[in-house]
N, CA, C and O atoms as CSV, one atom per row, in Angstrom:
chain,resi,resn,atom,element,x,y,z
A,1,ALA,N,N,0.823,-1.192,0.000
A,1,ALA,CA,C,0.000,0.000,0.000
A,1,ALA,C,C,0.867,1.256,0.000
A,1,ALA,O,O,0.568,2.222,-0.702
A,2,VAL,N,N,1.941,1.240,0.788
A,2,VAL,CA,C,2.827,2.406,0.854
A,2,VAL,C,C,3.539,2.593,-0.476
A,2,VAL,O,O,3.687,3.714,-0.962
A,3,ARG,N,N,3.980,1.475,-1.065
A,3,ARG,CA,C,4.682,1.554,-2.342
A,3,ARG,C,C,3.770,2.147,-3.412
A,3,ARG,O,O,4.191,3.013,-4.179
A,4,PHE,N,N,2.530,1.685,-3.463
A,4,PHE,CA,C,1.565,2.197,-4.432
A,4,PHE,C,C,1.361,3.696,-4.239
A,4,PHE,O,O,1.329,4.450,-5.211
A,5,TYR,N,N,1.222,4.128,-2.990
A,5,TYR,CA,C,1.025,5.547,-2.694
A,5,TYR,C,C,2.222,6.364,-3.159
A,5,TYR,O,O,2.051,7.427,-3.756
A,6,LEU,N,N,3.438,5.879,-2.891
A,6,LEU,CA,C,4.634,6.625,-3.282
A,6,LEU,C,C,4.747,6.752,-4.795
A,6,LEU,O,O,5.074,7.824,-5.305
A,7,PHE,N,N,4.479,5.663,-5.518
A,7,PHE,CA,C,4.557,5.723,-6.973
A,7,PHE,C,C,3.490,6.642,-7.548
A,7,PHE,O,O,3.763,7.409,-8.471
A,8,GLU,N,N,2.295,6.571,-7.018
A,8,GLU,CA,C,1.208,7.426,-7.497
A,8,GLU,C,C,1.490,8.895,-7.200
A,8,GLU,O,O,1.244,9.759,-8.042
A,9,SER,N,N,2.004,9.179,-6.010
A,9,SER,CA,C,2.275,10.578,-5.666
A,9,SER,C,C,3.425,11.127,-6.501
A,9,SER,O,O,3.392,12.289,-6.908
A,10,THR,N,N,4.442,10.307,-6.762
A,10,THR,CA,C,5.548,10.751,-7.614
A,10,THR,C,C,5.052,11.019,-9.028
A,10,THR,O,O,5.382,12.045,-9.621
A,11,GLY,N,N,4.265,10.105,-9.564
A,11,GLY,CA,C,3.690,10.313,-10.892
A,11,GLY,C,C,2.801,11.537,-10.931
A,11,GLY,O,O,2.794,12.272,-11.918
A,12,GLY,N,N,2.045,11.762,-9.857
A,12,GLY,CA,C,1.173,12.937,-9.780
A,12,GLY,C,C,1.952,14.237,-9.782
A,12,GLY,O,O,1.545,15.208,-10.421
A,13,MET,N,N,3.073,14.262,-9.068
A,13,MET,CA,C,3.893,15.481,-9.036
A,13,MET,C,C,4.487,15.774,-10.406
A,13,MET,O,O,4.517,16.926,-10.836
A,14,ILE,N,N,4.958,14.742,-11.090
A,14,ILE,CA,C,5.534,14.937,-12.423
A,14,ILE,C,C,4.466,15.432,-13.388
A,14,ILE,O,O,4.709,16.357,-14.163
A,15,VAL,N,N,3.296,14.827,-13.346
A,15,VAL,CA,C,2.208,15.227,-14.243
A,15,VAL,C,C,1.754,16.645,-13.937
A,15,VAL,O,O,1.434,17.396,-14.859
A,16,ARG,N,N,1.717,17.028,-12.671
A,16,ARG,CA,C,1.324,18.390,-12.318
A,16,ARG,C,C,2.292,19.398,-12.936
A,16,ARG,O,O,1.870,20.428,-13.461
A,17,ARG,N,N,3.595,19.097,-12.872
A,17,ARG,CA,C,4.575,20.000,-13.483
A,17,ARG,C,C,4.398,20.073,-14.996
A,17,ARG,O,O,4.513,21.144,-15.592
A,18,VAL,N,N,4.117,18.926,-15.614
A,18,VAL,CA,C,3.901,18.918,-17.065
A,18,VAL,C,C,2.675,19.746,-17.414
A,18,VAL,O,O,2.702,20.520,-18.370
A,19,ARG,N,N,1.594,19.590,-16.644
A,19,ARG,CA,C,0.376,20.374,-16.900
A,19,ARG,C,C,0.638,21.865,-16.745
A,19,ARG,O,O,0.175,22.668,-17.555
A,20,GLU,N,N,1.382,22.236,-15.703
A,20,GLU,CA,C,1.675,23.656,-15.489
A,20,GLU,C,C,2.490,24.223,-16.641
A,20,GLU,O,O,2.224,25.332,-17.103
A,21,ARG,N,N,3.478,23.472,-17.107
A,21,ARG,CA,C,4.298,23.949,-18.230
A,21,ARG,C,C,3.487,24.019,-19.517
A,21,ARG,O,O,3.619,24.964,-20.295
A,22,LEU,N,N,2.650,23.015,-19.734
A,22,LEU,CA,C,1.806,23.010,-20.926
A,22,LEU,C,C,0.833,24.176,-20.901
A,22,LEU,O,O,0.648,24.856,-21.910
A,23,PHE,N,N,0.211,24.412,-19.756
A,23,PHE,CA,C,-0.718,25.529,-19.626
A,23,PHE,C,C,0.009,26.862,-19.834
A,23,PHE,O,O,-0.503,27.755,-20.510
A,24,GLY,N,N,1.200,26.990,-19.251
A,24,GLY,CA,C,1.991,28.207,-19.449
A,24,GLY,C,C,2.340,28.425,-20.906
A,24,GLY,O,O,2.337,29.556,-21.392
A,25,SER,N,N,2.639,27.344,-21.600
A,25,SER,CA,C,2.951,27.435,-23.023
A,25,SER,C,C,1.726,27.858,-23.832
A,25,SER,O,O,1.837,28.651,-24.767
A,26,ILE,N,N,0.559,27.326,-23.469
A,26,ILE,CA,C,-0.675,27.692,-24.175
A,26,ILE,C,C,-0.992,29.165,-23.955
A,26,ILE,O,O,-1.375,29.868,-24.891
A,27,ILE,N,N,-0.834,29.627,-22.734
A,27,ILE,CA,C,-1.136,31.027,-22.410
A,27,ILE,C,C,-0.252,31.992,-23.199
A,27,ILE,O,O,-0.695,33.089,-23.540
A,28,LYS,N,N,0.976,31.605,-23.492
A,28,LYS,CA,C,1.926,32.488,-24.178
A,28,LYS,C,C,1.743,32.517,-25.692
A,28,LYS,O,O,2.433,33.269,-26.380
A,29,GLN,N,N,0.819,31.704,-26.223
A,29,GLN,CA,C,0.607,31.662,-27.667
A,29,GLN,C,C,-0.047,32.955,-28.160
A,29,GLN,O,O,-0.712,33.673,-27.414
A,30,GLU,N,N,0.170,33.211,-29.430
A,30,GLU,CA,C,-0.445,34.391,-30.033
A,30,GLU,C,C,-1.927,34.120,-30.295
A,30,GLU,O,O,-2.371,32.972,-30.277
A,31,ILE,N,N,-2.674,35.175,-30.534
A,31,ILE,CA,C,-4.122,35.076,-30.733
A,31,ILE,C,C,-4.461,34.176,-31.918
A,31,ILE,O,O,-5.447,33.441,-31.863
A,32,GLY,N,N,-3.680,34.217,-32.971
A,32,GLY,CA,C,-3.932,33.396,-34.149
A,32,GLY,C,C,-3.919,31.904,-33.842
A,32,GLY,O,O,-4.617,31.126,-34.494
A,33,PHE,N,N,-3.149,31.515,-32.877
A,33,PHE,CA,C,-3.090,30.106,-32.474
A,33,PHE,C,C,-4.460,29.616,-32.026
A,33,PHE,O,O,-4.857,28.496,-32.348
A,34,PHE,N,N,-5.177,30.446,-31.289
A,34,PHE,CA,C,-6.490,30.064,-30.770
A,34,PHE,C,C,-7.567,30.086,-31.861
A,34,PHE,O,O,-8.619,29.467,-31.708
A,35,ASP,N,N,-7.302,30.802,-32.962
A,35,ASP,CA,C,-8.229,30.777,-34.093
A,35,ASP,C,C,-8.136,29.453,-34.854
A,35,ASP,O,O,-9.132,28.973,-35.395
A,36,THR,N,N,-6.944,28.871,-34.892
A,36,THR,CA,C,-6.740,27.641,-35.665
A,36,THR,C,C,-6.851,26.371,-34.822
A,36,THR,O,O,-7.057,25.286,-35.366
A,37,THR,N,N,-6.720,26.490,-33.525
A,37,THR,CA,C,-6.754,25.316,-32.644
A,37,THR,C,C,-8.046,25.313,-31.849
A,37,THR,O,O,-8.419,26.326,-31.255
A,38,GLN,N,N,-8.727,24.181,-31.836
A,38,GLN,CA,C,-9.994,24.087,-31.120
A,38,GLN,C,C,-9.753,24.004,-29.612
A,38,GLN,O,O,-8.786,23.399,-29.149
A,39,THR,N,N,-10.650,24.621,-28.873
A,39,THR,CA,C,-10.547,24.638,-27.413
A,39,THR,C,C,-10.632,23.229,-26.838
A,39,THR,O,O,-9.941,22.911,-25.870
A,40,GLY,N,N,-11.466,22.394,-27.422
A,40,GLY,CA,C,-11.606,21.017,-26.948
A,40,GLY,C,C,-10.318,20.225,-27.070
A,40,GLY,O,O,-10.006,19.397,-26.214
A,41,GLU,N,N,-9.572,20.479,-28.134
A,41,GLU,CA,C,-8.292,19.790,-28.321
A,41,GLU,C,C,-7.300,20.198,-27.234
A,41,GLU,O,O,-6.579,19.359,-26.693
A,42,LEU,N,N,-7.269,21.474,-26.925
A,42,LEU,CA,C,-6.368,21.954,-25.871
A,42,LEU,C,C,-6.750,21.373,-24.511
A,42,LEU,O,O,-5.890,20.946,-23.741
A,43,THR,N,N,-8.042,21.365,-24.232
A,43,THR,CA,C,-8.517,20.809,-22.962
A,43,THR,C,C,-8.196,19.326,-22.877
A,43,THR,O,O,-7.798,18.829,-21.823
A,44,SER,N,N,-8.368,18.627,-23.979
A,44,SER,CA,C,-8.066,17.199,-24.013
A,44,SER,C,C,-6.596,16.942,-23.723
A,44,SER,O,O,-6.258,16.021,-22.980
A,45,ARG,N,N,-5.733,17.742,-24.299
A,45,ARG,CA,C,-4.297,17.558,-24.063
A,45,ARG,C,C,-3.933,17.822,-22.612
A,45,ARG,O,O,-3.054,17.167,-22.053
A,46,LEU,N,N,-4.611,18.780,-22.012
A,46,LEU,CA,C,-4.324,19.087,-20.607
A,46,LEU,C,C,-4.812,17.992,-19.669
A,46,LEU,O,O,-4.222,17.788,-18.608
A,47,THR,N,N,-5.856,17.297,-20.029
A,47,THR,CA,C,-6.424,16.311,-19.104
A,47,THR,C,C,-6.110,14.878,-19.510
A,47,THR,O,O,-5.441,14.160,-18.767
A,48,VAL,N,N,-6.577,14.459,-20.661
A,48,VAL,CA,C,-6.469,13.056,-21.056
A,48,VAL,C,C,-5.012,12.640,-21.258
A,48,VAL,O,O,-4.581,11.614,-20.732
A,49,ASP,N,N,-4.265,13.422,-22.009
A,49,ASP,CA,C,-2.886,13.040,-22.301
A,49,ASP,C,C,-2.032,12.997,-21.039
A,49,ASP,O,O,-1.208,12.098,-20.873
A,50,THR,N,N,-2.228,13.966,-20.151
A,50,THR,CA,C,-1.430,13.961,-18.928
A,50,THR,C,C,-1.875,12.857,-17.970
A,50,THR,O,O,-1.055,12.337,-17.214
A,51,ASP,N,N,-3.155,12.490,-17.989
A,51,ASP,CA,C,-3.606,11.349,-17.182
A,51,ASP,C,C,-2.979,10.048,-17.687
A,51,ASP,O,O,-2.588,9.193,-16.892
A,52,MET,N,N,-2.886,9.905,-18.998
A,52,MET,CA,C,-2.228,8.728,-19.568
A,52,MET,C,C,-0.755,8.709,-19.183
A,52,MET,O,O,-0.199,7.650,-18.891
A,53,LEU,N,N,-0.131,9.869,-19.183
A,53,LEU,CA,C,1.269,9.976,-18.777
A,53,LEU,C,C,1.441,9.538,-17.331
A,53,LEU,O,O,2.402,8.840,-17.006
A,54,GLN,N,N,0.529,9.938,-16.464
A,54,GLN,CA,C,0.620,9.560,-15.056
A,54,GLN,C,C,0.514,8.046,-14.889
A,54,GLN,O,O,1.265,7.458,-14.110
A,55,GLY,N,N,-0.396,7.419,-15.600
A,55,GLY,CA,C,-0.528,5.966,-15.519
A,55,GLY,C,C,0.726,5.252,-15.994
A,55,GLY,O,O,1.169,4.283,-15.378
A,56,ALA,N,N,1.294,5.731,-17.088
A,56,ALA,CA,C,2.515,5.116,-17.613
A,56,ALA,C,C,3.684,5.321,-16.663
A,56,ALA,O,O,4.480,4.408,-16.447
A,57,LEU,N,N,3.789,6.513,-16.098
A,57,LEU,CA,C,4.886,6.788,-15.167
A,57,LEU,C,C,4.796,5.920,-13.928
A,57,LEU,O,O,5.806,5.379,-13.477
A,58,SER,N,N,3.618,5.781,-13.377
A,58,SER,CA,C,3.448,4.984,-12.160
A,58,SER,C,C,3.889,3.548,-12.387
A,58,SER,O,O,4.566,2.964,-11.541
A,59,MET,N,N,3.515,2.981,-13.512
A,59,MET,CA,C,3.886,1.597,-13.801
A,59,MET,C,C,5.367,1.481,-14.129
A,59,MET,O,O,6.024,0.549,-13.665
A,60,ASN,N,N,5.906,2.403,-14.915
A,60,ASN,CA,C,7.295,2.309,-15.344
A,60,ASN,C,C,8.278,2.618,-14.228
A,60,ASN,O,O,9.358,2.028,-14.189
A,61,ILE,N,N,7.939,3.519,-13.326
A,61,ILE,CA,C,8.827,3.815,-12.208
A,61,ILE,C,C,9.020,2.558,-11.369
A,61,ILE,O,O,10.142,2.250,-10.967
A,62,ALA,N,N,7.950,1.837,-11.104
A,62,ALA,CA,C,8.047,0.600,-10.321
A,62,ALA,C,C,8.906,-0.430,-11.045
A,62,ALA,O,O,9.730,-1.097,-10.419
A,63,THR,N,N,8.726,-0.564,-12.337
A,63,THR,CA,C,9.498,-1.531,-13.114
A,63,THR,C,C,10.972,-1.162,-13.145
A,63,THR,O,O,11.828,-2.035,-13.004
A,64,ILE,N,N,11.279,0.104,-13.325
A,64,ILE,CA,C,12.673,0.552,-13.370
A,64,ILE,C,C,13.354,0.307,-12.032
A,64,ILE,O,O,14.469,-0.213,-11.992
A,65,ILE,N,N,12.706,0.672,-10.947
A,65,ILE,CA,C,13.296,0.476,-9.624
A,65,ILE,C,C,13.517,-1.007,-9.358
A,65,ILE,O,O,14.573,-1.396,-8.859
A,66,ARG,N,N,12.541,-1.827,-9.684
A,66,ARG,CA,C,12.673,-3.271,-9.479
A,66,ARG,C,C,13.825,-3.826,-10.309
A,66,ARG,O,O,14.595,-4.650,-9.815
A,67,SER,N,N,13.956,-3.394,-11.554
A,67,SER,CA,C,15.020,-3.889,-12.423
A,67,SER,C,C,16.399,-3.492,-11.911
A,67,SER,O,O,17.330,-4.296,-11.954
A,68,VAL,N,N,16.536,-2.273,-11.431
A,68,VAL,CA,C,17.819,-1.817,-10.889
A,68,VAL,C,C,18.195,-2.631,-9.657
A,68,VAL,O,O,19.344,-3.048,-9.516
A,69,ILE,N,N,17.243,-2.858,-8.774
A,69,ILE,CA,C,17.521,-3.628,-7.556
A,69,ILE,C,C,17.908,-5.064,-7.903
A,69,ILE,O,O,18.855,-5.602,-7.329
A,70,VAL,N,N,17.195,-5.684,-8.825
A,70,VAL,CA,C,17.524,-7.055,-9.231
A,70,VAL,C,C,18.899,-7.099,-9.892
A,70,VAL,O,O,19.673,-8.022,-9.641
A,71,GLY,N,N,19.211,-6.119,-10.729
A,71,GLY,CA,C,20.519,-6.074,-11.383
A,71,GLY,C,C,21.658,-5.930,-10.392
A,71,GLY,O,O,22.663,-6.633,-10.491
A,72,ILE,N,N,21.507,-5.026,-9.443
A,72,ILE,CA,C,22.543,-4.835,-8.422
A,72,ILE,C,C,22.675,-6.091,-7.562
A,72,ILE,O,O,23.785,-6.525,-7.254
A,73,GLY,N,N,21.548,-6.665,-7.182
A,73,GLY,CA,C,21.583,-7.905,-6.403
A,73,GLY,C,C,22.273,-9.031,-7.153
A,73,GLY,O,O,23.034,-9.799,-6.564
A,74,GLY,N,N,22.014,-9.132,-8.438
A,74,GLY,CA,C,22.671,-10.153,-9.259
A,74,GLY,C,C,24.172,-9.958,-9.315
A,74,GLY,O,O,24.931,-10.919,-9.191
A,75,LEU,N,N,24.607,-8.717,-9.502
A,75,LEU,CA,C,26.045,-8.438,-9.522
A,75,LEU,C,C,26.700,-8.779,-8.191
A,75,LEU,O,O,27.786,-9.357,-8.163
A,76,VAL,N,N,26.051,-8.426,-7.098
A,76,VAL,CA,C,26.595,-8.738,-5.772
A,76,VAL,C,C,26.726,-10.248,-5.605
A,76,VAL,O,O,27.751,-10.732,-5.123
A,77,MET,N,N,25.703,-10.991,-5.996
A,77,MET,CA,C,25.749,-12.452,-5.862
A,77,MET,C,C,26.855,-13.055,-6.722
A,77,MET,O,O,27.542,-13.981,-6.288
A,78,ILE,N,N,27.030,-12.543,-7.924
A,78,ILE,CA,C,28.085,-13.056,-8.803
A,78,ILE,C,C,29.452,-12.821,-8.172
A,78,ILE,O,O,30.298,-13.715,-8.178
A,79,PHE,N,N,29.673,-11.632,-7.631
A,79,PHE,CA,C,30.960,-11.333,-7.008
A,79,PHE,C,C,31.181,-12.154,-5.742
A,79,PHE,O,O,32.322,-12.494,-5.427
A,80,ILE,N,N,30.127,-12.476,-5.015
A,80,ILE,CA,C,30.265,-13.311,-3.815
A,80,ILE,C,C,30.629,-14.741,-4.210
A,80,ILE,O,O,31.482,-15.360,-3.574
A,81,ILE,N,N,29.993,-15.266,-5.245
A,81,ILE,CA,C,30.223,-16.655,-5.653
A,81,ILE,C,C,31.614,-16.831,-6.259
A,81,ILE,O,O,32.330,-17.763,-5.894
A,82,SER,N,N,32.000,-15.954,-7.172
A,82,SER,CA,C,33.299,-16.099,-7.835
A,82,SER,C,C,33.838,-14.724,-8.226
A,82,SER,O,O,33.558,-14.231,-9.319
A,83,PRO,N,N,34.612,-14.108,-7.333
A,83,PRO,CA,C,35.141,-12.770,-7.625
A,83,PRO,C,C,36.029,-12.731,-8.868
A,83,PRO,O,O,35.954,-11.779,-9.645
A,84,LEU,N,N,36.863,-13.745,-9.068
A,84,LEU,CA,C,37.764,-13.753,-10.215
A,84,LEU,C,C,36.985,-13.832,-11.527
A,84,LEU,O,O,37.218,-13.040,-12.439
A,85,LEU,N,N,36.076,-14.775,-11.616
A,85,LEU,CA,C,35.270,-14.924,-12.826
A,85,LEU,C,C,34.393,-13.693,-13.052
A,85,LEU,O,O,34.204,-13.265,-14.191
A,86,SER,N,N,33.862,-13.131,-11.982
A,86,SER,CA,C,33.029,-11.928,-12.093
A,86,SER,C,C,33.822,-10.760,-12.644
A,86,SER,O,O,33.334,-10.009,-13.489
A,87,GLY,N,N,35.055,-10.610,-12.161
A,87,GLY,CA,C,35.917,-9.538,-12.664
A,87,GLY,C,C,36.187,-9.681,-14.143
A,87,GLY,O,O,36.205,-8.691,-14.874
A,88,LEU,N,N,36.399,-10.919,-14.593
A,88,LEU,CA,C,36.643,-11.151,-16.018
A,88,LEU,C,C,35.401,-10.855,-16.854
A,88,LEU,O,O,35.504,-10.296,-17.945
A,89,VAL,N,N,34.241,-11.226,-16.348
A,89,VAL,CA,C,32.992,-11.009,-17.081
A,89,VAL,C,C,32.663,-9.526,-17.167
A,89,VAL,O,O,32.241,-9.044,-18.219
A,90,VAL,N,N,32.851,-8.800,-16.071
A,90,VAL,CA,C,32.510,-7.378,-16.040
A,90,VAL,C,C,33.440,-6.576,-16.942
A,90,VAL,O,O,33.014,-5.598,-17.555
A,91,LEU,N,N,34.705,-6.979,-17.030
A,91,LEU,CA,C,35.639,-6.268,-17.908
A,91,LEU,C,C,35.245,-6.533,-19.330
A,91,LEU,O,O,35.890,-6.035,-20.252
């Protein structure tokens, strides 16, 4: 439960920053931009696309952390079992 909360909150913070930057970028556009771009498209990008980003980040952050831990653990085990052979393999 704690792990899920941490991943979700981290993803939420990243998405919030992306939304703020995207909104700031939209606000700085010239008037002609709003004549050619539909309001619904802009709203969709602010909500749907960033929500999809949050879901992907939450899942990928967990996978990346797990992969790094397994990789480091594997290297440690290899060096414990056979330091000489491990040194040759790593080089």
